[in-house]
N, C-alpha and C positions, 0 to 999 in steps of 0.2 A: 600483658594481655594482648597487645598488638602484635608482639613477636610471635606468640603462640598462634594467633590467627593467620599471620602471614605464613608461618611454617606449615600449618595445615593446608593452606592453599597450594603451596609449592609441592607438597607430597601428593595432593589430589591430582594436580596437573601432571606430575611425573607418572603416577599410576595410569592415568587416562591415556597419556601419550604412548606409554609402553604397550597398552592394550590396543591402541589404534594402529600401531605399526604392525608389520608382518610378524605374527606370533612366533615366539620361540626360535627366531632365526639365529640368535647368538648362542643358544644352548643346545641346538640340535646336533646329534651325532651322526645322523643319516639324513639324506634329502627328504625321506618320507616323514621325518619329525618336524620339518619346517611347516609352519601354519597350524600345528596342533597345539591348542592351549593346554596349559597345565591345570591340575585340579584347583589350585589357588586362584588362577585367572578365571576359571569358570565359575567359581564361587562368588567372585566379585563382579562378574560380568552382568551389568544391568544396562547394557548399551542398547537403547531404543530410540526411535525417531522422537523428536521433540513434539509433544502432544499439542494439538491445536486447542486454543482456548475456546470456550463456548461463546458464541455471539448471538445474542437475541435479535430477532428481526426488528424490534422496536429501537434497537441501538444503532441501526444502519440508517444514517441520515441521507446518504447518497451512494449510488452504486452504478457501475457501468461494466458490462460484459465485453471483453475484448478477445480477439484472436491474434496471436503473434507467430511469426515465422522466424526460427533460429537457423540461420544459414551456416553450415558447418565449414564453409571455405574460410571463414574469419578465424584469425588466430585465437581470439579470446574464447571461441567455442570449441577448440580442439579437444579439451577434456571430455566432451560429449561424444567425439568422433573416434578417437584412438583408444586402444590399439585395434587396427583392422585385420592384422595378421596374428593369429593366436598360435601359430606353429612353433615359434621360437620365443615364447614369453611365458612367464609363470601363470598358473591357473587362477591366481588371485586378481589378476588384471584383465578386465573385459570392458568392452565398449558399452555404451548405454543400450544400443540395439541388441547386443548379444544378451545383455541382462534381461531385457524385456521379452525377447522372443523365446529365450529358454524358459522363463517363468510362465509364458503363455502355453508353451508345448507341454510342460510337465504339470500343468494344472495349478501352479501356485497362484497365478493370476487367473481366476475362474471366469471372468467376464471380460470380453473385448467387444467393441461395438463398431458398427458400420459407419456411424456419422458422429459428429461432435455434440449432438444433442442426446446421445446415449439412448436412442429409441430402439434400434434393431441390433441384436447381437449377431456376431460372426461365429460360425461353427468352425471346428477344427479343419473340416474339409475345405471350407472357404479360405482359411488361413493358408493351408497347403497350396491351394490353387493359385493364390495371388503371390506366393513367395517361391514357387517351384515351377519350372518348365521342363517337361520331358519331351525330347525331340529324337527323330530317327534320321541318320545320315542317309545320303542318296544311295550308297552301296547297300544299306540296310533295306531300302525299298526294293532294290533289284533282287536281293536275296528273298524278300517276302514274296515277290511275284514268281520267283523261280522255284523256291523250296516250300513256301507257305509259313515260314517262321523267320525270326530275326535274332541273330546272336546278340547277347548283351553288350558286346564291345562296340556294336553299331548304334547303340542307344545312348544318347547324351542327356545328362541331367544338369540343369542350371538353377542354382538357388540365389535368392537375394541375400547378399552378405553385408557386413558392416560398411564396406567400402562403397556399396551402392547407395547408402543413405546419404542424401545430400542436405537434408534439413529436418527439423522437428517442428511440428505445429503444436502450439500451446494455447489452450483455452483457460482463461482466468477471469477473476472478478476483482475489480478495483472497488473498494468501499470505504466510506468515511465512518469510522467508529466514534459516535458522539460521546460515548462513555470515557474513551481515552483521548478524545480530541485529536485524532490523526488519521491520515489516509493509509490504508493497508491493502495488501494484495493476497489473493488466495488462488493457487493453481487448482483447476478442476479437472483438466484432461490434457493428455499428451499423446501425440501420434508421430511415428516415424514416417518420413516421406521418401519415396524412391520412384524411379521410372517403372513403367509396366514391365514385368519380367519377360514378356514376349518380345520386347523391343530393346533389351539391354545392349544387343550387338548391332543395332541399327545405326546406319550412318546419317539418317535423317534426324537432326536434333529436335525437330518439332514433335517427334514421336516419343521423346525421352523426357517429357515434362514430369517432374516429380509429383506424385499424389500420395495422400495418406493411405498407408497400408491397413491400419486399424487404429481405433481410438481406445485408450485405457482411461478409466475413471481414476484420477490421480490418487485420491485418498485410499483407494483399494490397493494401490501398488507401493505405498510408502514403506512398508516393511521390507519389501524386496530391494527398493532403491536405497534404503538405508544400509543394508548389509553389503551392497556392492559399492566399491570405492573408485572414485576417479583419481587420476594422478595428480599429485601436488608438485608442481615444478620447483617450488621454493623449498620444500622440505618433504622428502619421501617418507620420513618417519611419521608424518601426520597426513595420511591421505584424507580426502574429502569425500563423504558419501554423496551419491547422486541426489539424494533427497535434500541434503543441506545445500548443495550447489544450486539446485533449482529453486528452492524456497527462498534462498538469499539473493536470487536473481544475479548470480555470477555468470551471466551470459549476455550477449548482445542480440537484440531481435528488433524486428519492425512490425508494426501492426498492419495487418492486411484486411482486417474487418472489425467492426464494432456493431453491437446490437443497434438497430435502427428501425424506423417505421416502414422501410422499403423491403421488409423480409430479410433483414440482416445481410443486405447485399455487400459484396466485397468492394474494396477501394478500386480495383482494376475495372469494375463494371461501370463506374461513373467517372473514372479518370483513365481513359483508355489509351493504349499505345504511347505512353509517356512515363518511362521508368522514374525520371527525376521528379515529376510532379506527383507520382505515387508516393515516393519517399517523403516529399514535403507534406503530403496529406497525412501520412503516418505520423510525422512530427506534430502536425496540428492537433491530431487526436490526443497524442500524449500530453501536449501542453494544455489542452482543454481540461483533461482530467487532473493534471497537476495544479492548475490554477484554482480549481475548486477548493483545495485545501488552503491555498494562500488567501483566498477571498473570505474564508471563515474567520480570519483574524484581523483585527484592526489595531493600529498602533498609535 
């Protein structure tokens, strides 16, 4: 009986791994067939994001809302950043920003917001304005003054691309589930952060401070993030979905804000001009949340 159970597990893992890898790559006769699943694969394809369990409000003994910044310069966060150049890479590999902005533009993610409280929605025109800059060269202005029109070759368009994204802002809730007796975490929102598109080429670094382009309510984007895969450096046959990567907290971040009586002020507002002390304050907030779970137990 144990042998049969073990064999069933091995077969299930084998089928799952083959479906997670790039589909049909070993059986394709033309490049166009790579990534196209067979009828048998489609029939067995029930790949969906892991459903969140229902949590009753009465089961939440303790909760704390936090905001974290995921800096993409750190090596552990590279799967969220790369690839930034999509010209020489397969269409199945895209960065997290490409995944989000594509879903926003084609309407798969229907709602994007101006702030982390999800009060004001951004329109498509606003998204275009904050991610695109259209400028005219000096020779174009000369032509406009002389002839009254500008040739398209004298008009430049700059878009915010994946390599401009320097960080992600994540809003989440830490809560103690008394039914299971453990501290848990749930992501509520995510936002790509980049400098103002009008100052991308500026030499003044003070003008290139990254700000949130838009906020996405995370549960609404889970399907999209589950379909998109991040690169697995240890085994390319088993890519990791962005949803799995984020929910399992396979990234490094520091807390820049927690909900508080002072209108949810940020750490930098009360620990000013001292990066080291701001990081220490972030660690203090983490320890405060983590210690609550430890204090619930007595030995």
